[in-house]
N, C-alpha and C positions, 0 to 999 in steps of 0.2 A: 469466613473465608474458605473456598474450597480446596480440596487436594488439589495437585495438579501429577498426574503420575504416566509415565512415559512407555512405551512399548515399543522395541524395535521388532520392526515386522519384515526385516531382510536376513531370512533364515542363515547363520552361521557365519555372517556378515563381518563379522568385531567392530560394526561400523561405532566409531563415539562420537554423540554428539554434543552438543555446547552445555554446560554445565546451567541449563535453563530451562525452564523454568520449572525447577525440583522443589520440594517440600508446597508452601501455600501458594495459591494463585494469587499475584500481588493485588487485592483489591478488586478481585473483578478485571480490573482493566487498567488502573493504576489511575482512574478519575477520581479525583478528590471531590468528597460531597455530591457524586454523579449518580443515576439511576444505575440499575442491574444492565452490565451490557449485552445486548443480545447478539447471539453468535449465529443465528439464523440468516440464512442466506436466500434475500429477495426476490427470486427471480424475475416478479411481474412489476419490477420497480419502473418507471418511466424511462425510456430510452435504457436502458441495460445490457451493456453487449457481452461483458463477461461477469459470471456468479461464480464464483469459486469456492468448491465444497472440500475439505481435506478430510479424506478416508482412508484407514489402512497405509499403505504405501503411493499412494496416488493422489490424483485430484482431477473433482467432476465439474464440469462447466454447467450449472444447472439453467443459464439462461437460457430463452427461446428465439430462434433456433440457437442450439448449443455448441460449442467448436472444442472437439477432442482434442487433447493436449499432442503436440508431433510430439513429447517427450517428456517424462515426468519420472526421473532416478533420485534415488539417495537421498528418500525423505524419512523421516522418521514422526510415528504416530503418537500424539502427547492427548489428551483426554483437557479439555480447559471449559470451564461451567457444563453446559449441556451437550455441547459437540468436541467433533475433533480438528486440533490444529495441526501445525505440521513445523517440525524442527527442522532447520535446512543447515547445510556447514558448507565450505568452500567448492566439494564435489558435488552438491546438487543441482539437478536441473530441471527445472520448468518452463516450456515455451508453446507456445500456441503458432500454428502456420500463419501467413499473411491472406488475411480477410479483409473487402471494402468496410466490413462492419467495424474494422479497427480506423479507419480515418473518418473520423468524427468531427462534425463542426464546431462544436462546444465539450467541454471536457468536464467530468468531476471523477477522480481516483480513491478510494478510500479502502482503509484495509486495517486490520490490528498487525500489529508488530512487537515483537520483546527482543530489540538487538542486544547481542552479545560484545557490548561497545568492549570487552575484557580482550578481545579475540580480534578486535581489529587494526588494519593497518591503513586503510584507504576508506576510500567513500564504497559504503552498502547499498548497491541499487535494488529498490523495493517492486519497482515496474518498469519497465521500458520497452515502446516503439520507436525501435533506431531512428534517430534524425526528425522523430514528429514528438513527443513527449516523453518525458522519464520522472519519475518519483524515487528520490535518493534518500537516504540516511546518512550524512557525510560524518567525515573523520570526528569531528568536533561537535559530533552529538546534535547538529541540526538538521533537519527535515528541510528538505530543496526539492522545489518543483521548476522542470525546465519543458518551455514549450520552443520548439523551433530555433532555441541560442538564447534565447530572453528565459532569465532565471528569476525566482523570490524564496527567501530562505524565511525558514521560522526565527523571531527575533531570540530566542531562549533555548538551549540546550533542551534536547528530551530525557526527562529524568529515566531511572530504572522502573523498570517493570513493564506490562501491557500498556498498549497507548493506542487508542485511534489517530490516526492520519489520515490528512484528506490534503487533496490539490484540485481547485476547481479554477476553471476557466472560462469564461465570456467574453468570445471574440469579439462580439460586435463593439463591445464596453474595453477592450483588451485589456481586462480586469482579469489581474491572475493572483490567487489567493491561496496560503496553504493553514490549512486547521489542524490543530492538535485537541484531539479530545473534546471535541466540536467546537472548540475556540477560535477565533480569527486570531492566527498567530505570525501572518506575514504578508502584507500584499505590495504589489507592485505590476508593471505594464506589462505585457505582452506584446508578441508582435505582429499581431491582426489574424486574418486565419491560419489555421493551423495546419502545418504545412501537411503534405498527404502523398511523400514522395519514399516513404519506407518501404521497403521488400522483406524485413528481415521475420515480419509476427510482432508478436509480445512475448516479453521474456516475465518472469515474476521469480524476483529472488535472485537477479544479475542482469547486467546490462546484454545484448547479443546483437552482432554487429552483420551477422548471416554468414560468419566463417567462425566466431570463437564466442565462447561466455567471459565475460567480465566483474570485475566489481561485485565478487560473489556476497549475497545479503548471509550472515552468520547469525543465529539466532531463530524467533518462531515466527510464525504467520498464520492469520486465521481472517475468514472473510472478505475475500477480496474482489471489489467491484468496479468494474469500469462500464462508466456512462457517456455516452453521447450525447449529452446536456449537463448544462451548470445547475447545481442542485440549488434548492434554497438553503440559505444558511440553516433553517430547524430540521431540513430533509437531514443534512448534516451531523448536528446536534443530535435529532434522535438515534443515526447510524453509531453514532457513539456511546449512547446508551442511557443517554440525558434529556431532561425536559428543559432545561434552561441552560443558555451556552452565553458568552460574553462575544457579540460581533460589533462593537460600536467603536472598533478601535480604529479603523481606516476606514478612506471613503473610496467610492468606486475609481478605480484608474488612477490611484494613491501611487505616490513612485515612479520612479523609471525603470527603463529596462535594466536588469541585472539588481537592481536595486530593491530594500524591503524596509518598511517603514510602518508606523503605527500613528 
């Protein structure tokens, strides 16, 4: 186990973050029997549009071309494995201005999350491109991905600790899937092409409708990736720090819109 220590970088702020993750890092990532989780942000990944790295009290996009955050405030830096992660609370704000880079033909969103469900009173948004696509941690501890109003949820609640969660959508196949720690966790059918009508940019750790932040995530985040491609099962498995994952639980396009099944 590696110790995770927290450093408040907002001088005199009196900011109190969630009571996590203190003490031992939970298995490096909450992955049972998996490999060591990589906290590195691969800026050269295929089709990558956001490649977020947390350091100090801000966030950096390492993708090329990069997108500087329009706002990044209320973050507490923590050390997870060999990199910095960020702890957020209800007052944290991370948002990137609207860009055509975020209007994607296919989609993979992947990130490491440690939700503080003890402080949860509703849905926690992990990443949101308003009216286009959203990845969230729901009040019942399930992971949900929404593409243009069509949703799929993980079959099982997310256990305590660090976990890699991902949403993948192949628009041509209308194949919408959720992954937890590299394993297929739920699948359904999407609407076809991903909508491109959003004008609010991309928010991380909250949803943003162009006016206000809502559904603020409380917990810790690390290594946030947004791709304009539907990554392979193995690529998502590798991002979860594993060399072998369970991806035989549903067939392409299984389930209906808003449904989930295995």
